[in-house]
C-alpha positions as CSV (number, residue, x, y, z in Angstrom):
1,M,-35.1,72.3,-49.7
2,K,-32.7,70.2,-51.7
3,K,-30.8,73.4,-52.7
4,I,-30.5,74.4,-49.0
5,F,-29.1,70.9,-48.2
6,V,-26.5,71.1,-50.9
7,L,-25.4,74.6,-49.8
8,S,-25.1,73.4,-46.2
9,A,-23.0,70.4,-47.2
10,A,-20.7,72.5,-49.3
11,L,-20.3,75.0,-46.4
12,I,-19.4,72.1,-44.0
13,I,-16.8,70.8,-46.4
14,L,-15.2,74.2,-46.8
15,I,-15.1,74.7,-43.1
16,G,-13.4,71.3,-42.7
17,V,-10.8,72.0,-45.4
18,W,-10.1,75.4,-43.8
19,G,-9.7,73.8,-40.4
20,V,-7.2,71.2,-41.7
21,W,-5.3,73.8,-43.6
22,S,-5.2,76.1,-40.6
23,F,-4.0,73.2,-38.4
24,Y,-1.2,72.3,-40.9
25,E,-0.1,75.9,-41.3
26,G,-0.1,76.5,-37.5
27,N,1.9,73.3,-36.9
28,Q,4.4,74.3,-39.6
29,A,4.7,77.8,-38.1
30,R,5.2,76.3,-34.6
31,S,7.8,73.9,-35.9
32,S,9.6,76.6,-37.7
33,G,9.4,78.9,-34.7
34,S,10.6,76.2,-32.4
35,A,13.5,75.4,-34.8
36,K,14.5,79.1,-34.9
37,D,14.3,79.3,-31.1
38,N,16.7,76.3,-30.8
39,A,19.1,77.4,-33.4
40,I,22.7,78.1,-32.3
41,E,24.8,80.8,-33.8
42,V,28.2,79.9,-35.2
43,T,30.8,82.0,-33.3
44,I,34.5,82.6,-33.5
45,G,36.6,81.0,-30.8
46,S,39.5,78.7,-29.9
47,I,39.7,75.0,-29.1
48,Q,42.3,72.5,-27.9
49,S,42.7,68.8,-28.0
50,I,44.3,67.9,-24.7
51,V,45.3,65.0,-22.5
52,T,44.8,65.6,-18.8
53,A,46.6,64.1,-15.9
54,Q,47.4,64.8,-12.2
55,G,50.9,65.3,-11.0
56,T,53.1,66.6,-8.2
57,L,55.9,69.1,-8.1
58,E,59.5,68.4,-7.1
59,P,62.8,70.4,-7.5
60,K,64.6,69.5,-10.7
61,N,68.0,69.8,-8.9
62,Y,68.5,68.7,-5.3
63,V,71.1,67.0,-3.2
64,D,70.7,64.8,-0.1
65,V,73.5,66.1,2.1
66,G,74.8,63.1,4.1
67,A,77.5,62.2,6.6
68,Q,80.5,60.1,5.6
69,V,81.6,59.4,9.2
70,S,79.7,58.1,12.3
71,G,79.3,60.0,15.5
72,E,77.1,62.4,17.4
73,V,75.7,65.5,15.6
74,I,76.8,68.2,18.0
75,K,75.6,71.2,15.9
76,L,73.2,72.0,13.2
77,H,73.7,75.3,11.5
78,V,70.6,75.4,9.3
79,E,66.8,74.9,9.5
80,I,64.2,73.9,7.0
81,G,63.5,76.9,4.7
82,D,67.0,78.5,5.1
83,L,68.8,79.7,2.0
84,V,72.4,78.4,1.7
85,K,75.3,78.9,-0.6
86,A,77.8,76.3,-1.8
87,G,80.4,75.9,1.0
88,D,78.2,77.0,3.9
89,L,78.6,74.9,7.0
90,I,75.5,72.7,7.5
91,A,76.4,70.5,10.5
92,E,79.2,69.3,12.8
93,I,79.8,65.8,14.1
94,D,81.8,65.2,17.3
95,P,85.4,65.2,16.1
96,D,87.2,63.9,19.3
97,V,87.7,60.3,18.0
98,Y,88.9,61.5,14.6
99,E,91.3,64.1,16.1
100,S,92.8,61.3,18.3
101,Q,93.3,59.1,15.2
102,V,95.1,62.0,13.4
103,K,97.4,62.5,16.4
104,S,98.1,58.8,16.6
105,S,99.0,58.7,12.8
106,K,101.2,61.8,13.1
107,A,103.1,60.2,16.1
108,Q,103.6,57.0,14.1
109,L,104.9,59.0,11.2
110,K,107.4,60.7,13.5
111,I,108.6,57.4,14.8
112,L,109.2,56.1,11.3
113,A,110.9,59.3,10.4
114,A,113.3,58.8,13.3
115,Q,113.9,55.2,12.3
116,K,114.7,56.4,8.8
117,A,117.2,58.9,10.0
118,Q,118.8,56.1,12.1
119,Q,118.9,53.8,9.2
120,E,120.5,56.4,7.0
121,A,123.2,56.8,9.6
122,L,123.7,53.0,9.6
123,I,124.0,53.1,5.8
124,K,126.7,55.7,6.0
125,Q,128.6,53.6,8.6
126,A,128.2,50.4,6.5
127,K,129.4,52.3,3.4
128,R,132.5,53.6,5.0
129,K,133.3,50.1,6.4
130,F,132.7,48.6,2.9
131,E,135.0,51.1,1.2
132,R,137.7,50.6,3.8
133,N,137.6,46.8,3.5
134,E,137.6,47.2,-0.3
135,R,140.9,49.0,-0.2
136,L,142.3,46.6,2.3
137,Y,141.2,43.7,0.3
138,K,143.0,45.1,-2.8
139,D,146.2,45.3,-0.6
140,K,145.6,41.8,0.6
141,A,145.2,43.2,4.2
142,V,141.8,41.5,4.8
143,S,140.3,38.3,3.7
144,Q,137.7,38.0,0.9
145,E,135.1,36.9,3.5
146,T,135.6,40.1,5.5
147,F,135.2,42.2,2.4
148,E,132.0,40.3,1.3
149,D,130.5,40.6,4.8
150,A,130.9,44.4,4.6
151,E,129.3,44.5,1.2
152,I,126.3,42.4,2.5
153,D,125.9,44.7,5.5
154,L,125.7,47.7,3.2
155,D,123.1,46.1,1.0
156,V,121.0,45.0,4.1
157,A,121.1,48.6,5.4
158,K,119.9,50.0,2.1
159,A,117.1,47.4,2.0
160,S,116.0,48.3,5.5
161,L,115.9,52.0,4.4
162,M,113.6,51.1,1.5
163,A,111.3,49.1,3.9
164,L,111.2,52.1,6.2
165,A,110.3,54.4,3.2
166,A,107.4,52.1,2.4
167,Q,106.2,52.2,6.0
168,I,106.4,55.9,6.0
169,E,104.4,56.1,2.8
170,Q,101.7,53.8,4.3
171,A,101.7,55.9,7.5
172,Q,101.3,59.0,5.5
173,S,98.4,57.4,3.7
174,N,96.8,56.5,7.1
175,L,97.3,60.1,8.3
176,D,95.7,61.4,5.1
177,E,92.7,59.1,5.6
178,D,92.4,60.1,9.3
179,Q,92.6,63.8,8.3
180,T,90.0,63.3,5.7
181,N,87.7,61.7,8.2
182,L,88.3,64.5,10.6
183,N,87.4,67.0,7.8
184,Y,84.2,65.0,7.2
185,T,83.0,65.9,10.7
186,K,82.1,69.3,9.2
187,I,79.5,69.0,6.6
188,Y,79.2,71.8,4.0
189,A,76.5,72.7,1.4
190,P,77.4,71.3,-2.0
191,M,75.2,73.7,-4.0
192,D,73.2,76.9,-3.7
193,G,69.7,76.3,-2.7
194,T,67.0,76.0,0.0
195,V,67.0,73.5,2.9
196,V,63.8,71.6,2.1
197,D,64.1,68.7,4.5
198,Q,66.0,67.8,7.7
199,S,66.5,64.2,8.8
200,V,68.4,64.4,12.0
201,E,68.4,66.5,15.2
202,E,71.2,67.9,17.3
203,G,72.5,65.2,19.8
204,E,71.5,62.3,17.5
205,T,74.1,59.7,16.8
206,I,74.4,58.6,13.2
207,N,76.1,55.4,11.8
208,A,77.8,55.8,8.4
209,N,79.3,52.3,8.3
210,Q,76.6,50.7,6.3
211,T,74.6,53.5,4.6
212,T,75.2,57.2,4.2
213,P,72.8,58.9,6.7
214,T,71.1,62.0,5.2
215,I,71.4,65.2,7.3
216,V,69.4,67.7,5.2
217,Q,68.2,68.0,1.6
218,V,69.2,71.1,-0.3
219,A,67.2,72.0,-3.4
220,N,67.3,74.6,-6.1
221,L,63.7,75.8,-6.2
222,N,64.2,78.2,-9.2
223,I,63.3,75.3,-11.6
224,M,60.7,72.8,-10.6
225,T,59.7,69.6,-12.3
226,A,56.1,68.6,-12.6
227,K,55.8,64.8,-12.6
228,A,52.5,63.8,-14.3
229,E,51.0,60.3,-14.0
230,V,49.6,59.6,-17.5
231,A,47.5,56.6,-18.3
232,E,48.9,54.1,-20.8
233,A,46.0,54.9,-23.2
234,D,47.2,58.5,-23.5
235,V,50.9,58.3,-23.1
236,M,51.5,57.3,-26.7
237,K,50.0,60.6,-27.8
238,L,52.8,62.5,-26.1
239,A,56.3,63.1,-27.1
240,Q,59.3,65.3,-26.1
241,E,58.5,69.0,-26.5
242,T,54.7,68.4,-26.4
243,P,53.5,71.8,-25.0
244,M,51.5,71.8,-21.8
245,Y,50.2,73.9,-19.0
246,F,49.1,73.2,-15.5
247,T,47.3,74.7,-12.5
248,T,47.6,74.1,-8.8
249,L,45.1,74.1,-5.9
250,G,44.6,77.7,-4.9
251,S,46.4,79.2,-8.0
252,G,43.1,80.6,-9.4
253,D,43.4,81.4,-13.1
254,R,47.2,81.3,-13.2
255,R,48.8,78.8,-15.5
256,W,52.3,77.6,-15.7
257,K,53.5,76.6,-19.1
258,G,56.2,74.2,-20.2
259,A,57.0,71.3,-22.5
260,V,57.6,67.6,-22.0
261,R,61.2,66.9,-21.1
262,Q,61.1,63.2,-20.7
263,I,58.7,60.2,-20.6
264,L,60.1,57.7,-18.1
265,P,59.8,54.1,-19.6
266,T,59.2,52.3,-16.3
267,P,55.5,52.2,-15.4
268,E,53.7,52.3,-12.1
269,E,50.6,50.2,-11.4
270,I,48.1,51.9,-9.1
271,N,44.8,50.2,-8.4
272,D,45.2,48.0,-11.5
273,V,45.8,51.1,-13.7
274,V,49.2,51.4,-15.5
275,L,50.6,54.9,-15.3
276,Y,53.8,56.4,-16.8
277,N,55.6,59.4,-15.3
278,V,56.0,62.4,-17.7
279,L,58.4,65.1,-16.6
280,V,58.0,68.8,-17.4
281,D,60.3,71.6,-16.2
282,V,58.9,75.1,-15.4
283,D,60.5,78.3,-14.3
284,N,59.9,79.2,-10.6
285,T,62.1,82.2,-10.0
286,D,59.3,83.8,-8.0
287,L,59.3,80.7,-5.7
288,S,55.5,80.5,-5.9
289,L,55.7,76.7,-6.5
290,L,56.7,74.4,-3.6
291,P,57.7,70.8,-3.5
292,G,54.8,68.3,-3.1
293,M,52.2,70.6,-4.6
294,T,49.4,68.8,-6.6
295,T,49.0,69.9,-10.2
296,Q,46.3,69.4,-12.8
297,M,48.2,69.1,-16.1
298,F,47.0,69.7,-19.6
299,F,49.0,68.4,-22.5
300,V,48.1,70.2,-25.7
301,L,48.0,67.8,-28.7
302,A,46.5,70.2,-31.1
303,S,44.8,73.7,-31.1
304,A,42.9,76.1,-33.3
305,K,42.5,79.8,-32.7
306,D,40.0,82.3,-34.0
307,V,38.0,79.8,-36.1
308,P,34.3,79.1,-36.4
309,I,33.2,77.1,-33.4
310,I,30.0,75.0,-33.1
311,P,28.7,72.6,-30.4
312,A,29.7,69.0,-30.8
313,S,26.0,68.1,-30.3
314,A,25.3,69.8,-33.7
315,L,27.4,67.3,-35.6
316,G,25.4,64.8,-37.5
317,R,26.6,61.7,-39.5
318,R,30.2,61.5,-40.2
319,L,31.1,61.1,-43.9
320,K,34.2,59.0,-44.0
321,D,34.7,59.4,-47.8
322,K,34.3,63.2,-47.8
323,G,37.2,64.0,-45.4
324,T,40.1,66.2,-46.5
325,D,43.6,67.0,-45.3
326,Q,41.9,69.7,-43.3
327,G,39.9,67.3,-41.2
328,Q,36.8,65.0,-41.1
329,A,33.5,65.6,-42.9
330,Y,30.2,65.8,-41.0
331,Q,26.6,66.7,-41.8
332,V,25.0,69.6,-40.0
333,H,21.6,71.2,-40.2
334,V,21.8,74.9,-41.1
335,M,18.8,77.2,-40.6
336,T,17.9,79.1,-43.8
337,P,14.9,81.4,-44.6
338,S,13.1,78.4,-46.1
339,G,13.9,76.1,-43.1
340,P,16.6,73.7,-42.1
341,E,19.0,72.3,-44.7
342,V,21.7,69.7,-44.6
343,R,25.2,70.8,-45.3
344,V,28.6,69.1,-45.3
345,V,31.3,70.8,-43.1
346,I,34.9,69.9,-42.4
347,I,35.9,69.7,-38.7
348,S,39.6,70.2,-38.1
349,L,39.5,69.6,-34.3
350,S,36.9,68.7,-31.7
351,D,36.6,67.8,-28.1
352,R,33.6,66.6,-26.0
353,A,31.9,69.9,-26.1
354,Q,32.9,71.9,-29.2
355,A,34.2,71.5,-32.7
356,A,36.3,73.8,-34.9
357,V,35.1,74.3,-38.5
358,A,37.7,74.4,-41.2
359,S,35.2,75.0,-44.0
360,G,31.5,74.8,-44.7
361,L,30.2,77.4,-42.2
362,E,30.8,81.0,-41.5
363,A,30.4,83.0,-38.2
364,G,26.9,84.3,-37.8
365,E,25.1,81.4,-39.5
366,K,22.8,79.3,-37.3
367,I,22.6,75.6,-36.9
368,L,20.4,73.1,-35.1
369,P,21.5,70.5,-32.6
370,T,21.0,67.0,-34.2
371,S,18.2,66.1,-31.8
372,K,16.2,69.3,-32.6
373,A,16.7,69.0,-36.3
374,K,15.1,65.5,-36.2
375,S,12.2,66.8,-34.1
376,T,11.0,69.5,-36.5
377,G,8.9,66.9,-38.4
378,E,10.1,67.8,-41.9
379,R,12.8,66.4,-44.2
380,P,15.8,68.8,-44.3
381,K,16.6,70.1,-47.7
382,R,19.9,69.1,-49.2
383,T,22.3,71.6,-50.6
384,P,23.7,70.9,-54.1
385,Q,27.0,69.6,-52.7
386,M,25.1,66.9,-50.7
387,R,24.1,65.0,-53.9
388,L,26.3,62.0,-53.2
């Protein structure tokens, strides 16, 4: 009876040990299987570090075509969207007042020309009288006073001619000004381009005495400027020639590429946010871009192509003392046949979603996200290079 009791107890102990061992092995198998299921394969890809901003499009070269004289706009020869060449007639202002001024100035000039001719005749008369009195004075036929009076009359006549010459010059200047104002009643395109805005209508009276009223705006749409509003936290990352690309609403997958031309130093404050305007010029010979379009702009600070790529969520602790000139050092958990192991990798570039591996991993290897590596329930093995 005692022997049977001992055998039963031994059997119970063996069954218990077997159950514990089976539970442990099953748990380990499940953990290993779960880790393998969550493992992420290292792939080859590309990544960029970018600054994003919104912007608007405007022509790089444009001219506000204005009127330099006041009056009624009696004719507009263009409409918005018309293509014009330099020298094309844009608009006409009523010329009647300015034609009258030109006629008046011409008449005044003729009067002065007649007075000049008269004065030249008087000079000839005074000169002959002076020369005759000079001979008579030498022969003692006239008095010295008569001779001197003739000389003074000649000098006065010459001075009057000089005054008339100055008046003629002034009258000619007035005529030139009036003629210029008359010419200003016809407004011509100063450059090749497209009429993108029209500020007045036919029959409207404009006043150019205080400000220059704009008739139309002519722009060259072959080169557009994208003006980005960049936050002060990001603007210091940019510089001239920083490459970028942008998209527009409705453009689909199309991207326009360019580089920073200028960062304007004067900020704008919008809703308590300080923004700086960054200008980028892009080619638009196909005229697909139009003024006022909204752009989503991406400034490329750095990029890596055809390199091993891993999720940023797989990066573990950063090792500040292990970084190299290639990048920063991080711990990752790599799946091996014997289970997860910790390895040091060098990350050359990262964004919020992905990281580019400079060294430490090859395409095809599998890694665990940091959260999954911690949940496997076992201590990852360290590779030899991890003996810090």
